[in-house]
C-alpha positions as CSV (number, residue, x, y, z in Angstrom):
1,M,88.3,166.2,-128.6
2,T,89.2,169.5,-126.8
3,E,86.5,170.9,-124.6
4,Q,85.3,174.3,-125.7
5,Q,84.5,176.9,-123.1
6,H,80.7,177.3,-122.8
7,Y,79.0,180.6,-123.7
8,E,75.6,181.9,-124.6
9,V,75.1,184.0,-127.7
10,V,73.3,187.1,-126.5
11,R,73.0,188.8,-129.8
12,E,74.5,188.4,-133.3
13,Y,75.7,191.3,-135.4
14,S,76.9,191.3,-139.0
15,D,80.6,191.3,-138.0
16,F,80.7,190.0,-134.4
17,E,78.6,188.4,-131.7
18,L,77.8,189.3,-128.2
19,R,78.5,186.4,-125.8
20,R,77.9,185.6,-122.2
21,Y,80.6,183.5,-120.6
22,P,79.9,181.8,-117.2
23,D,82.2,182.0,-114.1
24,H,85.4,180.0,-114.9
25,V,89.0,179.4,-113.7
26,V,92.1,180.1,-115.7
27,A,95.7,178.9,-115.1
28,E,97.8,181.8,-116.2
29,T,101.3,183.0,-116.5
30,R,103.0,186.4,-117.3
31,V,105.6,186.6,-120.0
32,T,107.6,189.3,-121.7
33,G,108.2,189.5,-125.5
34,S,106.3,190.1,-128.7
35,F,102.6,189.2,-129.0
36,E,103.4,186.2,-131.2
37,G,106.2,185.1,-128.8
38,A,104.1,185.4,-125.7
39,G,102.0,182.4,-126.6
40,N,105.0,180.3,-127.3
41,A,106.9,181.4,-124.2
42,S,104.0,180.6,-121.9
43,F,103.0,177.3,-123.5
44,R,105.6,175.2,-121.8
45,R,104.7,176.4,-118.3
46,L,100.9,176.0,-118.8
47,A,101.2,172.7,-120.6
48,G,103.4,171.5,-117.7
49,Y,100.6,172.5,-115.3
50,I,97.9,170.6,-117.1
51,G,100.3,167.7,-117.8
52,G,100.6,167.0,-114.1
53,R,103.3,169.3,-112.9
54,N,101.0,170.6,-110.1
55,A,100.7,170.0,-106.4
56,A,98.3,167.0,-106.9
57,S,100.4,165.5,-109.8
58,R,97.1,165.4,-111.6
59,K,96.5,165.8,-115.3
60,V,93.9,168.4,-116.4
61,A,92.2,168.2,-119.8
62,M,93.2,170.8,-122.4
63,T,90.4,173.2,-123.2
64,A,89.9,176.0,-125.7
65,P,90.3,178.9,-125.8
66,V,93.7,180.0,-124.8
67,V,93.4,183.6,-123.5
68,Q,96.1,186.2,-124.1
69,E,95.9,189.8,-122.8
70,A,98.3,192.6,-123.0
71,E,99.3,193.6,-119.4
72,D,101.6,196.4,-120.8
73,E,101.8,196.0,-124.6
74,A,104.4,198.9,-124.9
75,A,106.7,197.0,-122.5
76,G,105.9,193.6,-124.2
77,R,104.2,192.2,-121.1
78,F,101.4,189.7,-121.6
79,V,99.3,187.4,-119.5
80,V,98.5,184.0,-121.2
81,G,96.0,181.6,-119.7
82,F,94.4,178.2,-120.3
83,V,90.7,178.1,-119.4
84,M,90.1,175.2,-117.1
85,P,87.5,172.5,-117.8
86,A,84.0,173.6,-116.7
87,E,83.8,171.1,-113.9
88,L,86.8,172.7,-112.1
89,D,86.4,175.7,-109.8
90,R,89.2,177.4,-107.8
91,A,88.8,175.0,-104.9
92,S,88.9,171.8,-107.0
93,A,91.7,172.8,-109.5
94,P,95.1,171.4,-108.4
95,D,97.4,174.1,-107.1
96,P,100.3,174.9,-109.4
97,S,103.8,173.8,-108.3
98,D,105.5,176.3,-110.7
99,P,105.5,179.7,-109.0
100,D,105.1,181.4,-112.4
101,V,101.7,179.8,-112.9
102,Q,98.7,181.1,-111.0
103,L,95.1,180.1,-110.8
104,R,92.5,182.9,-111.1
105,S,88.7,182.8,-110.8
106,V,87.0,184.9,-113.5
107,P,83.5,186.1,-112.9
108,A,80.8,185.7,-115.5
109,Q,81.2,188.3,-118.2
110,T,79.7,189.6,-121.4
111,A,82.1,189.9,-124.4
112,A,82.0,191.0,-128.0
113,A,83.7,188.4,-130.1
114,L,85.1,188.8,-133.6
115,R,85.8,185.6,-135.4
116,F,88.7,185.2,-137.7
117,S,90.2,182.2,-139.5
118,G,93.7,181.0,-139.1
119,R,96.1,181.6,-136.3
120,G,95.9,184.7,-134.1
121,S,98.6,187.4,-134.6
122,A,99.2,190.9,-133.5
123,T,97.1,192.2,-136.4
124,T,94.2,189.8,-136.2
125,S,93.6,189.3,-132.6
126,T,95.2,191.8,-130.3
127,P,93.4,194.7,-128.6
128,A,94.3,196.8,-131.7
129,A,92.0,194.7,-133.8
130,C,89.1,195.5,-131.4
131,T,89.8,199.2,-131.0
132,P,87.5,202.0,-129.8
133,H,85.1,203.6,-132.3
134,S,87.2,206.4,-133.6
135,T,90.4,204.5,-134.4
136,R,89.0,201.1,-135.6
137,P,89.7,199.9,-139.1
138,A,86.5,199.8,-141.2
139,S,86.4,196.0,-141.2
140,R,86.5,195.7,-137.4
141,P,83.5,195.9,-135.0
142,S,83.1,198.8,-132.7
143,V,84.1,198.1,-129.1
144,P,83.0,200.5,-126.4
145,R,85.7,202.9,-125.0
146,G,87.0,201.6,-121.7
147,S,86.5,198.0,-122.6
148,R,89.3,195.5,-122.0
149,A,90.2,193.6,-125.1
150,S,91.9,190.2,-125.0
151,T,92.5,187.3,-127.4
152,R,90.7,184.0,-127.1
153,R,92.2,181.5,-129.4
154,G,90.5,178.2,-130.2
155,P,89.8,176.2,-133.4
156,R,88.5,179.5,-134.8
157,G,90.1,182.5,-133.3
158,S,88.2,185.5,-132.0
159,C,89.0,188.9,-130.7
160,V,87.2,189.5,-127.5
161,A,86.5,192.8,-125.7
162,T,85.2,192.2,-122.2
163,R,83.1,194.6,-120.1
164,S,80.9,194.2,-117.1
165,S,77.8,195.0,-119.2
166,Y,76.7,195.7,-122.7
167,R,73.3,197.0,-123.9
């Protein structure tokens, strides 16, 4: 069974929940293309890393979610990452051998998560689905201005807007 990233539900709302994620490490890569194509384009690189194409030739367990963020959506640039298993930190994760794969430590963060069923797409799980108050569709939760939205895809998808603190 695929390990799920741990989180604590801080508060539940009618259409989303506020979650607290602990410090974690992601193996990530940058790709250019459409939102839907970014996940596919990055998968081979990231799967290679966890499959043993790394400096230690060590396999790393697959975890969920897969995180996808727009670096420059207008230019079609995205960062896609696999969350590493909880027992790995930056020092214990094997170094990537592919120069297009990097490891990054992510500090603990609070996030608003919108659940959706099915596969993530540009309309269900991009930052546009978690837009600021004034432009959001009526069916989407309100996400504070200045928040960074990203997609976390797992068995059940969710649109996640991260920010250093929520009240």
